[in-house]
N, C-alpha and C positions, 0 to 999 in steps of 0.2 A: 595683099588682097584684103579688102575690108571684110571683116567677119566679127560675129559675136556669138558667145555660147550662152546657153540657158539650161536650167535644170528645173524640173517640176514633176508633180505627181498627178496622174489622171487615172481614175478607175482602178486604183491600187497598183499602178505601174509607174515606177520611177523612170522618167524620160530625160535623156540628155540630148539636146539639139544644138546644131551649129548652123547659123544663118550667114549668108554671104550675098554679095552683090552679083547678080547673074551677068551683068554686062562685062564683068572682068573675066569671064570664062572664054571669051572669043579667041584668046591666044592659045588656049589649051586644046590638045587633041589626044586621041587614044582611049582605049577601053578602061584605063585606070586613071590617068591624069585628069581627064575632064570630069568624070563623075565623082572622083574622090578629091576634088580641088580643095576641100576643107582639111585634107591631110597632106600638105605639101611635102614632097620628097618621100612619100610612102613607098614601102617595099611590097605592098599588096599585090596579089596575083588574081586576075579575074577568073572565077570558076564558071560563071555565066552572067550574061548581061541581058537587059530588057529585050533586045532584038532576038534573043534565043527563044523567047516566049515559053520558057520552061516553067511548068507549074510544080509546086510542092504541095503535098497533101498531109494532113494530120487528121485522121479519122474522116469525117464527112466535110471538113473544112479544106478549101483549096485556096492557095495564095499564089500570086505571080509577082515575084520580087522584081525591083528595078535593077538589081544586081546583087550577086553574092561573091565575096572576095575572101581569099585566104590571107590572113594577116598574122604572121608569126605562127603560133600553134592554135590560133582561134579563127573564127569566121566573122565577117562583117556583112550584115544584111542591109542593103541600101533601099530606102523608100524615098524617092525624090518627088517633091510636090512643087509645081510651079504656081505662082499666084498672079500671073500675067502682069508682072511689074508693079503689083500693089504692095505697098509697104507693110511690114510686119511690126506691130507694136511690141516693144520689149516687155511691157508689163502685162499684156493680155494674149500673148502668143499661145499659151496653153489652152485657152478657151477655143482657139481656132483650129486646133488639131482634132480631126475626126476620129472617133473611137474605132471605126472600121480600119483606118490606116494603122493605128497602134496594134490592133489585133492581127493585121496582115503581117506586120514585122515580126510579131511573136510567133505566129504560125510558121512562117518561112524559116525562122531561126531554129525552132524546135524540130521541124521536119528535116532540115539539112543536117543537123547535129546527129 
């Protein structure tokens, strides 16, 4: 599967992102294999997925994660963003990430932990 990794800082948060070609997902199914295609062969277990519509709260902030998975002794919070098949530029991807999406990932992770 075509993919590339990127690291950057935004609003004081160090982010690691993995990008992939969505057309290659057509052969994958299941609540773990498809959403976690960027971790081939993972042993992750789905705790809840987007269809569960489960909200997590941290004070007055509410987040709805696209998926929360148990991976080893930790948690993986998934925030999936589609770009309607528009390409992502490897040098400017960080500027395209919305602050609200970063905060949602942080809130969901803290609330679940």
